C-alpha positions in Angstrom: 23.4 -39.3 -22.5 25.1 -36.6 -25.2 22.4 -38.6 -27.6 19.6 -37.8 -25.5 20.3 -34.4 -25.5 21.1 -33.8 -29.2 17.3 -35.5 -29.4 16.1 -32.9 -27.0 18.0 -29.8 -28.7 16.2 -31.0 -32.1 13.2 -31.5 -31.2 13.0 -35.4 -31.9 10.0 -36.6 -29.9 9.4 -40.1 -31.5 13.8 -40.8 -30.7 13.1 -38.7 -26.9 10.3 -41.5 -26.4 12.2 -44.5 -27.7 15.3 -43.4 -25.3 12.3 -43.2 -22.5 10.9 -47.0 -23.5 14.0 -48.1 -23.5 16.0 -47.3 -20.4 13.0 -45.6 -17.7 16.0 -44.6 -15.7 17.6 -42.2 -17.8 15.5 -39.3 -17.3 16.9 -38.1 -13.9 20.6 -38.6 -14.9 22.3 -35.6 -15.6 23.8 -34.8 -19.6 26.4 -32.4 -18.4 28.6 -31.9 -15.4 27.1 -29.6 -13.6 24.0 -31.9 -12.8 21.3 -30.5 -15.3 18.9 -33.3 -16.3 17.1 -33.4 -19.6 14.2 -32.0 -18.5 16.2 -28.5 -17.3 17.5 -29.3 -21.1 14.3 -29.6 -22.2 12.8 -26.3 -20.5 16.2 -24.6 -21.0 15.9 -24.9 -24.8 12.0 -24.4 -25.1 11.8 -27.5 -26.4 8.1 -27.8 -28.3 5.3 -28.7 -25.0 5.1 -32.5 -26.4 8.6 -32.8 -25.2 8.2 -31.3 -21.6 5.5 -33.2 -21.1 7.0 -36.3 -22.6 9.8 -36.2 -19.4 7.7 -35.2 -17.2 5.0 -38.0 -18.2 8.0 -40.5 -17.5 8.7 -39.7 -14.1 11.4 -36.3 -14.4 11.7 -34.5 -11.2 10.0 -31.6 -11.0 12.2 -30.4 -8.4 15.5 -31.8 -9.3 18.3 -29.5 -8.8 21.9 -28.9 -10.5 24.7 -27.9 -9.2 23.9 -24.3 -7.9 20.1 -25.3 -7.1 18.4 -24.5 -10.1 15.3 -26.3 -11.0 14.0 -26.7 -14.3 11.7 -24.0 -13.4 14.9 -21.7 -12.9 16.3 -22.7 -16.3 12.8 -22.0 -18.1 12.7 -18.4 -16.2 16.3 -17.7 -16.4 16.2 -18.4 -20.5 12.4 -16.3 -20.9 10.8 -19.8 -22.0 7.2 -18.6 -20.8 5.6 -21.6 -22.1 7.7 -24.2 -20.5 7.0 -22.0 -17.3 3.0 -22.4 -17.7 3.6 -25.6 -18.4 5.8 -26.6 -14.8 3.2 -24.3 -13.3 0.5 -26.8 -14.1 2.4 -29.8 -13.5 3.0 -28.8 -9.9 6.6 -27.0 -10.4 7.5 -25.6 -6.7 7.4 -22.3 -7.3 9.5 -20.8 -4.4 12.5 -23.2 -4.4 15.7 -20.7 -4.0 19.3 -21.6 -6.0 22.4 -21.4 -4.4 22.3 -17.6 -4.1 18.9 -17.9 -2.6 17.1 -16.8 -5.6 13.4 -18.2 -6.4 12.7 -18.6 -10.1 10.5 -15.0 -9.7 14.2 -13.5 -8.3 15.4 -14.5 -12.1 12.5 -13.5 -13.9 12.5 -9.5 -12.3 16.0 -9.7 -13.0 16.0 -10.8 -16.4 13.1 -8.7 -17.1 10.3 -10.7 -18.7 7.2 -9.3 -18.3 5.5 -11.8 -19.0 7.3 -14.8 -17.0 6.9 -12.7 -14.4 3.2 -12.2 -14.4 2.6 -16.3 -14.7 4.5 -16.2 -11.4 2.4 -13.8 -9.5 -0.5 -15.4 -10.6 0.8 -18.5 -9.2 -1.2 -20.1 -6.0 1.3 -19.8 -3.2 4.0 -17.6 -4.9 5.8 -15.8 -1.9 6.8 -12.6 -3.8 9.1 -11.7 -0.8 11.3 -14.1 -0.3 14.8 -12.3 0.5 17.9 -13.7 -1.4 21.7 -14.5 0.6 21.7 -10.9 0.3 18.9 -9.5 1.3 17.6 -8.6 -2.0 13.6 -9.8 -2.9 13.0 -9.9 -6.2 11.4 -6.5 -6.2 15.0 -5.3 -5.1 16.2 -7.2 -9.0 13.4 -5.6 -11.1 14.8 -1.9 -9.3 18.4 -2.8 -10.0 17.9 -4.1 -13.5 15.6 -1.0 -14.2 12.4 -2.5 -15.3 10.1 -0.2 -15.1 6.9 -2.7 -16.3 8.2 -5.3 -13.8 8.3 -2.8 -10.6 4.4 -1.8 -11.4 3.8 -5.2 -11.9 5.0 -6.1 -9.0 3.4 -3.4 -6.9 -0.3 -3.9 -8.4 0.3 -7.0 -6.2 -0.9 -6.4 -2.0 1.3 -8.9 -0.7 4.8 -7.4 -2.3 6.4 -5.5 0.6 7.9 -2.5 -1.1 10.7 -1.5 2.6 12.0 -4.7 3.1 16.2 -3.9 3.9 19.0 -5.9 1.6 21.8 -6.4 3.6 23.5 -2.9 3.0 20.5 -1.5 4.1 18.7 -0.6 0.9 15.1 -0.9 0.3 13.7 -0.7 -3.5 12.6 3.2 -3.1 16.8 4.2 -2.4 17.7 1.5 -5.0 15.6 3.7 -7.4 16.9 6.4 -6.3 20.2 5.4 -7.0 19.7 4.2 -10.1 18.3 7.7 -11.1 14.6 6.4 -12.1 12.4 8.8 -11.7 9.9 6.5 -12.4 9.9 3.7 -10.4 10.4 6.4 -7.4 7.0 8.0 -7.7 5.6 4.9 -8.4 6.8 3.3 -5.1 6.3 6.5 -3.4 2.2 6.3 -4.4 2.6 3.0 -3.1 3.4 4.3 0.6 7.2 3.8 0.5 9.3 5.2 3.6 10.8 8.1 2.5 13.0 8.7 5.3 14.5 5.3 6.1 17.6 5.9 5.7 20.6 2.6 3.9 23.9 1.4 6.6 26.0 4.7 5.9 22.5 6.7 7.4 21.9 8.4 4.0 18.3 8.5 3.2 17.0 9.3 -0.7 18.1 12.9 -0.5 21.7 12.0 0.3 21.7 9.2 -3.0 19.6 12.0 -4.8 22.5 14.6 -4.7 25.4 12.0 -5.3 23.1 10.6 -8.7 23.2 14.0 -10.5 20.8 12.7 -13.1 17.8 11.3 -13.6 15.9 9.6 -16.3 11.9 8.5 -16.7 10.3 6.0 -19.0 7.2 7.6 -18.2 5.6 11.4 -18.7 7.4 14.4 -17.1 5.9 15.0 -13.5 4.0 18.5 -13.3 5.5 18.4 -10.1 9.1 18.6 -11.2 8.6 21.8 -13.6 6.9 23.9 -10.3 10.2 23.0 -8.7 12.2 23.9 -11.9 10.0 27.3 -11.5 11.2 27.5 -7.8 14.7 26.9 -8.1 14.9 29.7 -11.6 16.2 26.4 -13.5 16.0 25.4 -16.9 13.5 22.2 -18.0 17.1 21.0 -19.2 17.3 20.5 -15.4 14.3 18.8 -14.9 15.7 15.2 -14.0 18.4 16.9 -11.9 19.2 15.9 -8.7 18.0 19.4 -6.9 14.8 19.2 -8.6 14.1 15.5 -7.8 15.5 16.3 -4.5 12.2 18.9 -4.4 9.7 16.1 -5.6 11.1 13.8 -2.6 11.1 16.5 -0.2 7.5 17.3 -1.5 6.6 14.0 0.1 8.3 14.0 3.2 11.7 13.1 3.5 13.9 15.0 5.2 16.6 17.8 4.1 18.5 17.5 7.6 18.9 14.1 7.8 22.1 13.2 9.6 24.2 10.5 8.2 26.9 8.7 9.8 29.5 11.0 9.2 27.0 13.7 10.4 26.4 15.4 6.4 22.7 16.3 5.6 21.5 15.9 2.4 21.5 20.0 2.1 25.6 19.3 2.9 26.1 18.0 -0.4 24.5 21.0 -2.6 27.3 22.6 -4.3 25.7 25.8 -5.1 24.8 27.7 -1.9 22.1 30.3 -3.8 20.4 26.8 -4.5 21.4 25.5 -0.5 19.3 28.5 0.5 16.0 28.3 -1.7 16.0 24.8 -0.6 16.3 25.6 3.1 12.7 28.0 2.1 11.1 25.7 0.7 11.3 23.2 2.9 12.0 24.3 6.4 12.3 21.9 8.9 9.3 20.5 11.1 9.2 20.2 14.0 9.6 16.4 15.4 7.0 16.4 18.3 4.0 18.4 16.5 4.8 17.9 12.8 3.0 20.8 12.2 4.9 23.7 13.2 8.4 25.0 11.8 11.0 23.6 13.8 13.2 26.5 15.3 14.7 24.7 18.0 18.0 23.2 18.3 19.6 21.2 20.9 23.2 21.5 22.0 25.9 21.0 21.4 24.9 18.3 18.4 23.1 21.5 16.5 20.5 19.5 15.2 17.1 21.2 14.5 14.4 19.5 16.5 11.5 21.5 18.0 9.5 24.5 17.3 9.1 27.1 20.0 5.6 25.8 21.5 6.7 22.1 21.8 10.3 23.1 23.1 8.3 24.8 26.3 6.8 21.3 27.3 9.9 18.9 26.6 13.1 17.8 27.7 16.0 15.2 26.4 18.5 13.8 27.6 19.7 12.9 24.5 18.8 13.8 21.0 16.3 12.1 18.6 18.0 12.6 15.7 21.4 12.0 16.0 21.3 10.4 20.0 23.8 12.2 21.6 24.0 14.0 25.0 22.1 17.1 25.4 22.9 20.1 27.1 20.9 22.9 26.2 18.3 24.1 23.3 19.0 27.4 21.5 15.8 29.0 20.0 16.3 30.3 16.7 14.2 32.6 14.1 12.0 30.7 11.1 14.9 30.0 8.6 14.7 32.4 5.8 16.9 33.7 2.9 18.8 36.4 5.1 20.7 35.1 8.3 19.2 36.1 11.6 21.3 36.0 15.1 20.6 33.9 17.8 17.6 34.9 20.3 18.2 32.5 23.6 19.5 29.6 25.1 17.6 28.2 27.8 18.8 24.8 29.6 17.5 22.0 30.2 16.7 22.1 33.9 14.8 25.7 32.5 12.6 24.0 30.3 12.0 21.3 32.1 10.8 23.7 35.1 8.5 25.7 33.2 6.9 22.7 32.0 6.0 21.8 35.1 3.9 24.3 36.0 1.4 23.5 32.9 -1.5 21.6 34.1 -1.1 17.9 31.9 -4.3 16.9 30.2 -5.3 13.3 32.5 -4.6 9.6 31.0 -7.5 8.0 29.1 -7.4 4.1 27.9 -7.8 5.1 24.3 -4.3 7.0 25.2 -2.5 4.0 26.5 -3.7 2.0 23.2 -1.7 4.5 21.0 0.8 4.1 23.3 1.4 0.6 22.7 0.9 0.9 19.0 3.6 3.5 19.1 5.9 1.2 21.0 6.1 -2.6 19.2 8.8 -4.3 20.5 10.1 -1.5 22.7 7.5 -2.1 25.1 9.7 -4.4 27.7 11.8 -0.9 27.8 9.1 1.0 29.7 8.1 -2.0 31.8 11.8 -1.6 34.1 11.1 2.7 34.3 7.2 1.9 35.1 8.5 -1.0 37.8 5.2 -2.6 36.2 5.3 -6.2 37.9 5.2 -8.5 35.1 5.0 -12.1 37.4 1.3 -11.9 37.1 0.9 -11.1 33.0 1.3 -13.3 30.0 4.5 -12.4 28.2 4.7 -12.7 24.7 6.5 -10.8 22.3 5.6 -12.6 19.0 5.2 -10.0 16.8 1.9 -10.3 16.3 0.6 -9.4 19.5 3.0 -6.9 20.6 0.5 -3.9 20.3 -1.9 -6.5 23.0 1.8 -6.9 25.6 2.5 -3.1 25.2 -1.2 -2.3 26.7 -1.6 -5.2 28.7 2.5 -3.1 30.4 0.8 0.3 30.6 -2.8 -0.7 31.8 -1.4 -2.8 34.6 0.8 0.7 35.6 -2.9 3.3 35.0 -4.8 0.7 37.3 -2.2 -0.1 39.7 -0.8 4.1 40.1 -1.6 7.1 42.3 -5.1 8.6 40.2 -3.3 12.2 40.9 0.1 10.5 37.9 -2.7 9.0 35.5 -1.7 12.5 33.4 0.1 12.9 30.0 3.2 14.3 31.6 3.8 11.2 33.8 3.9 8.9 31.3 5.6 11.4 28.6 8.5 11.9 31.4 8.7 7.4 31.4 9.2 7.3 27.8 11.5 9.7 27.8 13.0 7.8 30.3 13.4 4.7 28.6 13.8 6.5 24.7 10.8 5.2 23.2 10.5 8.5 21.8 7.9 7.6 18.9 5.9 6.6 21.3 6.2 10.1 23.4 5.2 11.7 20.1 1.7 10.1 20.5 1.6 12.0 23.9 3.4 15.3 23.0 0.9 15.8 20.3 -2.5 14.7 22.4 -1.1 17.2 25.2 -1.8 20.2 22.6 
């Protein structure tokens, strides 16, 4: 087999043809101790197209794997041989085969930053650009990790590429981009619609990670919005890519400065300079978790999380804080945050607020309200079944991901048509959603109740 290997490396077309003709079985025999076949060797070495064609026509198995699960296509990608990749794809190589570590050829192409190869793979019929490797990484994760900006852009141009998948550390590509300090990638991901408030396995959102990254860089032209926040923060141009300026950019797109991680620290807690912390508090005051319009001025006690505006506070009661999930005893109302500290205005118990809210006439539920709630419920529909005491024996229960909205609506409508008409109100359903701890669905009704 060493002779065969040398003829491949030397590009000896005639010699290869003679060997294959003399012994056709040699075509799929390993040429080394790790199980690499002649076709793998030819693709790895970037052999002439004629040689690759000869091997395939002679019966080389396109899907053969070595000890690490690599196919000829993996080797062609790893060694950066676009012509070999093109030939293999045209001859029917399986584009989504995974190696021992769960990596597809696209994972490797993104990791190596070979834009031409990435384009070839993305353009191939049947490509799955969202395959998750053993460590949870998608090809997009790999491109971000290696700071391959052009590859990231090429991936995001494809509508089928998912950009909010979490790996085993619960890091999305956006969280990785922030951790890697690459503003250009962050901008591209946010423009595509990446979730800026997703958290990793430590409970850190992108602002926590920005504060830890300290310095950022970018391959693209500076974003004008960065200069805007430089001015607000009274910082020099050298600080354009500092952690606090990039954090402002992220907060501008909705990232939450008041999100607590698993040890109870917010991104603001990680800002060392008090003057910057006060400025950020003024620039990005917390929004009400319910109406998402007014400034949050009410804290739940004893956790102290800033959750509601004064208007929503009069209508809402909680058993648990929707942010930290701790049990609540009361609410405290504060003046809106400004540079100067202001004192507590008053404190009201949950029971007092609840009684007040019942005195307010609640809107009547309509079927369109049920549909909006069902969309927010998702797979949590089963929680509301227990609270509303819906008889599901006559219903078709199917928790497949593509019918969860339909399932939720079916449950809600069953309750709706059988309950006392006087209880068909926003307040009744909102109370049930609160008891079931379906807070996302509860927000939907809270907005409509205004």
